[in-house]
N, C-alpha and C positions, 0 to 999 in steps of 0.2 A: 316451443320446447317444453316438454313436461318437466315439472320440478317436484322433487320429493317433498312431501308435506312435512311441516314442522311439528315436532312432538314435544313432550314435556322437558326433554333434555335441553332443547333450544330455549325454552322458557327460563329454565334455571340458569343457563349460561348467560342469557341476555340480562337477567336480573343481577347476577353477580358482577358482570363486567360493567354494567351501567351504574350500579350503586357505587362500585369502586371508583369509577371515574368522577362521578358527581361529588363524592365526598373529598377525594384527594385533591381535585382541582381547586377547591376553595383555599388550599394552603400553598399551592405551588406557584412559582414564578415561571416566566417563559422558558428558561433553560431546562427546568425539571419537566415541564410539559412536553418538551421534545423527547424526553426519555420515555414517557408513556406512549408516545406515538411509535417509537422504535420497538417497544414491547408488543404493541398491538400488531405491528407489521410482522414480527416474528411469529406470533400466534396465528395470524392470518395465513402465512405461507407454510407453516410447519404442522399445523393441526391436522390430524387424520380425520377427526369427526367433522362432517360438513356443517353441523349445527353451530359448533364453536367458531369455525372459520367464517361462516356467514355473519354471525354476531359481531366478531371482532372486525370483520370487513366493513360492516355498516358504521361502527363506531370510528374506525380509522378514516373512512371517507369524510365523515362529518367533521372530525378533528382537523383534517387537512384543509377542508373547505373554510374553516374559520381562521385560516392563516395563523394558527398558533396563538390567537388572542385569548387570554385566560378569562377576561371579563365576560360574564354571561354563560360560561361553559357549563357550570353546575345546573343552571335552569334548563339549558338546552338538552343536557343529558337526561334530566328528569323527564322532560317531555318525550324524548326518544324512548326512554324506558317504558312509558305508557304505550307508545306505538308498538314496541316489541312485545309487550305483555298481551295486548289485544290481538296481535298477530298469532301469538301462541295459543291464546284461548280459542280463536276462530278455527285453528287447524288441529287442536290437540286431540280431538276425537277421531280424526281421520287417519287411516292407515294406508292411504293410497300409495301405490308402488308401481314403478315402471314394469311393464310386462316383459316376459322373456323375449318376445319378438322385438320389442324396442331396444332391449339390451343388446341383442344380436345386431340390430341396425347400427347402434353406436360402435360396436366392435368392428363391423364391416367398414363403416365410414372412417374410423380411426386407422384401420389397416390401409385404406385407400390413400388417406392423407399422408400417412407415414411413408408410403412408397413414392409419393410425389414430393417428399421433403418438407411438407408443411407440419413440422413437429409440434408447434404450439397448438395448432388447431386439432391435431390428432390427440394431443394430451387432454384437451377439453372434452372430447368424446369419450375417452377412456375414464375421465373423472365421472361422467354421467353413467357409464357402464358399471363402475364400482359402486356408486350410490344406488343404482337400480338393483344390483344383485351382489351384495357383499359376501355371498357364499360361493361365488364362482371363482375358482382359483385362477382361471385363465384371464379374467379381467385385471386382476392384480399383476399378473405376469406381463401382460401387454403394456400396462402403464409403467411398470418398472423398466421395460425395454425402451420406452420413449424417454424416461428420465435419464437413462444411461446415454442415449443418443444426444441429449442436449447438455450432457456433462453434469447432471445432478445426481451423483452416485449416492449422496447421503439420503436423498429422497427415495432412491430406488431400493435401498437396503430394507426398509420396513415393509415394502410391498413384496419383496422376495421372501422375507420372513413369513408374511401372511400366506403367500402362495404355498410354501412348504408346510405351514401349519395345516392348510386345507388339503394338500396333496403331497405327503412326505416323500413319495417315491418318484417325484417329478425331477429327473436328473438334469434336464435343461436348466431349470431354475436353480438347482443346487450348484451346477457349474458356474452360473452367473454370480451367485452369491460368493462362492469360493474365490472367484477372480477378484471381486471387490475386497474381500477380507484380506487376500494376499497383498493387494496393492496398498492396503492400510496397515500392513505389517502385523495383522492379527493372525499370526502364523498357526497357532494351535487350532483355532476355529477353521481356518482354511484347510488345514490338513485333514480335519475330521470330515469335512464335506467331500474332499477329493477321495478319501478312503471309502466313504459311503457310495460314491459313484462307482468306484472300482469293484465294490462288493456286488453291485448290480450289473456292471458292464466291465468285466475284467480286461477287455481289449480296448478300452477307451484310452487312446494315445494322449489326448490332451490332459486328462486327469493324471495319468502316470507321469507325464513329463513335468507338470507343475508340482506334483507331490515330491518328485525327486529333487526339484530345485529348492524346496523349503529348507532342507537341512543345511546346505552351504550358505544360504541367505542368513539363517539364524547364527551360524558361526561367524560370518563376516560382521554382523551387527554387534555381536559380543566383542569381537576384536576391535572394532571401531570405538566402542565405549572404553575398552581398556587403554587404547592409544590416547583417547581424550583425557583419561585420568592422569596420564603421564605427560600431558600437554604436547604430544607429538602430532601437530596439526597436519604436516605433510602426509603422514601415514593414514590419518583419519580420512582426509580427502581422497587419497588413492584407494582405500578400502571401500569407501562408500560410493565411488563412481559407478561401478557395475551394479551395486546393490540398489541404487535409486531407480534403475530401470525396471526392477521387479517390484519395488515398494514406493512408488512415487507419491503416494498420498499419506505418508507418515510424517506428521508435522514435527515430531521430536527429532527425527533424523535430519530433517532439513534445518532445524534450528541449530543442531550440533554442527552441521557442516558450515552454516552461516557464521557461527562463532569462529571457526577455524579460518574461513576466508577473511574475516575481519582481522584476525591476528597476522595473517599473511599479507595484508594490505590489498587484497583482491575485493574491493568494495562492490564493484558491479555484480560480481557473482554472489556475494552475500545478499545484495538487494534482491536478486532474482529468486533466491531460496526463501527469503523472508516474505516476499510478495505472494508466493504460493501459499505460505502458512496462513495468511490473512483470508484466503479462500477456503482452506481446509477446515478451519476452526470457526464455529459460529461466534459472532460478536467478539472477535479477537482483538480487543483493545490493546493487549500486551504486544501483539504482533505489529499493529500500526504504530504504537509508541516506539518500539524497537526500530522499525523501519525509518521513522522520522529522525531518530538519533543517529542512524548511519548517515543519512543525507546531511545532517547537521555537521557531523565530523568531517564530511567532505567539503563543507562550505557552501552547500546548495540550499540557500534559505527558502526559496520559493517551493522547492520539492519538499522541504521539511514541513512547511506550513500546510501543504496539500495533504500529507500523510497524517499529521497530527489532527487536522480537521476531521478526517475519517474516524479517528479515535473518539473525538468529541461528539460526532453524530451518534455514536453508540452509547456514550456515557458523558453527558455535558459537564459533569462534576468530577471527572476522573482525577484522582489525586496527583497523578504524574503528568497527564496530558494537558490539563488546564493551565497550571503555572508555567509549564514549558512553552505552551502556545503563546501566552502573554509575553514571555521573554523574547521568543523568536520574532514575534510580530513587531515588537519594539525595536529590536536590533535591525531587522530588515528595513524598517522605516528610516532609521538613523543612517544606514549606509546609502539608501536610495537618495535621501535628502542631501547627504554629503556629495554624492556624485552630481546631483543637479547643480549644487553650488559651484563645484569645480567647472562644470560645463559653462556656467554663467560667468566664470572668472572671479567669483567671490571667495577667494582663497582663505582669508582670515575666518570667515563664517564656516567654511568647510572644515578647517582645522578644529574648530570647536565641536562640530558634530562628530568628527573622527575621535576626538578625545572622549566624547560621550559613549561611543561604541565600546571603547576599551574599559569603561566603567560598567556598562551593561554586561559585557562578557570579558571578565578579566583573566580567565584561565585557559580558554581554548586557543591553541597555537594558530590555527587557520585564520581566525578573525583578528588576532593580534597582528599577524603578518600582512593581512589585507589592509588594516588601518595604517600600519607603518608605511606600506607601499604608496598609499595615496597621500600620506603626509610628506613623504619624500618628494612626490610630484608637486605638491603645493609649494613647498619651500623653493624648489627649482623655479617654478613659475614666478614666485615673488622675488627672485634673485637674492635669496638669503643663503649665501654660499655656505657659511659655517654650519647652520642648522641642517641644510640639505645634505652636506657631506657626512654629518653625524648620523642622521637617520638612515640615509641610503647605505652607509657603511655598516650600520647595525644589521640591516637586512642581509647584506651580502656576506657578512661573517657567518650567518646561519644558513643562508641559501646562496651559495656562490653562483648558481646558474639562474638566478632570478633575472630574467631578461629585461623586465620593466625597470627594475632598480639599476641595472647596468646602464641602460640607455639614459635614464634620468641623471645618474651620477656623471656620465660622460658629458651631458649638456652643461652640468654645473662646472665641470672642469674647463669647458670652453669659455664659460663666463669668467672663470678665474684665470684664463689664458694659460692653462696647463694642458697644452695640446697633446703631448706625449701620453699623459694619463688618459685623456679623452680617447685617443686612438686605441689604446690598450683595452679600455672598457667596451668600445664599439666592436673591436675585433672579437672579444670574448662573447659578445651578444650574437654576432653573426655565425658563430660556431654552434649555436644551440638550435636544434631542430624546431622548425615552426616559428622562427624568430620573425618579428614584424619588419616590414619594408623600411621603417624608420631607422633600424639598425644599419642597413646597407647605405642608406642615404647619409646618415650621420657619420659613418666611417669615411665616406668620400669627402665630406665637408671637413672633418677633423684632420684628415691627411693633407688636404689643401691648405688649411690654416697652419698646420705644422711646417709645411714647406715654405710658406710665406714668412713664418716667424724666424726662419734661419737666414733670411736676407737682411740687409741693413735696415734696422728698425727705427725709423724716424719718430714713431710714436713714443718709443721708449726714451729716445734722446731728448724729446720735448717734454717728457714726464706725463704723457697722456695715455689713457686707455685706448686700445685699438678701435673701439667702437664709439669713441668720443666724437662729437661734431663741433667744428669750429664755429664760434658765433660771429655773425657778420657785423 
């Protein structure tokens, strides 16, 4: 494959990036070094200039190869700087260019691969065509088409802009751009493109239909913002439902709707909207942090850690994500260890860990109730009737349908030979959808014990507990 020769722009780009990395890495620790790699990745994937992309790509590959070890990076980058400089010097005088025939071959090959569904391979050929002839509007348009096919609308938009800069009357490109702008809720720009198309093609039904839809969409968005200011979340959600079909790529509207879903307790729908915003906005640390806090409020610690780690990949020193990550990681570890101790029958040690969770997170209701629920279970297993009834009762006063607390308290009542209370708790548990089999089995056992207790009780006459064993 022929490669476009490197010019002085590449030399300058290489020098700037290499000197930057060599000097900064002397001061950085591992976590900051990750941030440089994230920056290089962004430059590599988003730069339109092939020289800058190539330079950042070389640096990125070498940084990754060193496994993020800071020691020796400065010297390594200085050596690489010389290599890049010599490369630039060798090719600086050359103005070699892909011929028109080769550009056409790349276009034909890209078209063939596109029809076969090999989108990434097609994109590679369109990259070569653009580099070979940056004055050909069709190369930019074809590449934009592939970008759209693989869901990279943000990359497609600059190519469509360039296409229309080179060929302003290309209505096909203008319709494509208008469609992207409309989906991003850039309504004025979209309307201008549709009006331009109609000025050239008055009978274009697509342009007329989409232009007519912009006015009601704008009105609905204004209405949704008005409802939001009045904290009328039901109306916000209802108004935005049809609007989001027309403007699915507007992150601000998705965030607005996610806020309302949260207030309405519809967490899964809020998560769906917030997850989309992390894709719509580059380096969306705020989106990942918000997503992690939603999972946290739901009590999903593993999901919380996954999302907050995505935030830290983009910014290892994020002022909100980093301390939140440390707290959640600690809390998750404490709960996991407490459960391990419960499984091993080490209830006193488990109680200590559960008390520690309530110190780590003293405010969040979800985790308080989780800790109390496991403490209730521990006290039951330890046959500490008084403490078990106190803790289980505290849970059930706040959550009458807490099936685990009902079953544990029922078992405690059996230990205390209060069989009617045990039957009552087990019956309440069996009425809850999705109750465990333990509730059905416990109810049968409690009813049997209650029936037995109404017969002549020789245990009571002898002053013994029903489960006492006579010594031989």
